[in-house]
Every structure is written in C-alpha cells, then in structure tokens.
C-alpha angles and dihedrals in degrees: 000000000000120000120207117193139148122277124257112306126228098232133057110255092219102043105021089228122136116267107237114244110246093023128113122250137176120245126195132191113213129185107234116179091331096313128102112239123190122214125186124205134191109239090244090058096043111114094166130282116323122239114283092030113160092188143339134200145173116251141171121246105234118241114250116275106248090222091053115098112243116222122203119259113294091233091052090049090049092053090052091046092051090049090052088048090059095041091086099257101275111197094238090056097052095088092048091048092048092048090050090051091054093049089048092050088050090052090046093241093117127033133194109256100173142343115228124194110216107181105305093338124097111213121201113217107206133184128197121245087239096051099273121145148332093235123187117213126177110238100237092181093221120188122249089253091052092049091049089050090051091051092049090047089051092049091051092050090051092050090051091050091048091054094046 
C-alpha cells in the first residue's frame, strides 16, 4: 500500500511554534476519515503517538534553503498588520496592508472568512488563526511581481529597523 502525505511542516502541531531548522522532531501519520494526515511535533511537545496513529518516526527539520526567501515571523507580521488596521486605512498603506495579508494567509496566520462586494470593490474578510478579527482588506489584485516587490520592501524595512 502506498501512502501519500504532505512533507514535513514548519510548525509544531501541538504548540503552533516554528520547528527550528536543524533540530529533531517527531512525525506521525494518522488515519482521519479515510485519509492519511501527517502531524509534526517538536520534541518538547511530544507526549507519545496520538490515538489512531498509523506510524510515527523521528526526523530532522531541514536547514533553510539559502535561495529561499525568508519571511519574518508570522506573529511579528500579524502585529504589523493589526497596527496598520488601526492606523485609519491611509491610501498609501493599502498596498502594504494587502501584501501583509497575503503573506499571513500564506503562513496560515490569517484565513479568508468571506468575500464581500461593495460597489465595484471586492473586500476580503479575514480572521486570525487565534480568533483575531475580522479584518476587511480591499482585494487590490496585485500581480506576482508587485507582491514580490512588496515582500522585498518589507524585508528592507525590517533590516533598517534591526540595525537602528
């Protein structure tokens, strides 16, 4: 029998904290409604295999690929996003806020709750994975290049703040 399941995740299934690159973790494969689901646990959060486990194993969290873009911590991004939400929605911050929302969705820190049509504008209603929100963000429909440019701009701003 062949099992098909996702590769190693980046966060601990028990705590939600990021698995440290180069560290060991425990992975389990569980049968859930006829599907094989993988969960990964930091060693400090491992209490043994959960009920319904098909198999479990020890594995190494791979070190980050040096060519891979590294995004800031999801909680840090969430704080910045919430700050922009309370700043009154200045027009020049809309693109940054939209870009942050997309990064947070990618990191599974925000999720799409609803899409609202207001006139000719599509509004994304988002909720935080820890119950924050709802947040309303206009869908600016930026191109991949514009989103990449926003991510690079964000990274440069973070570097400036770290050196200050």
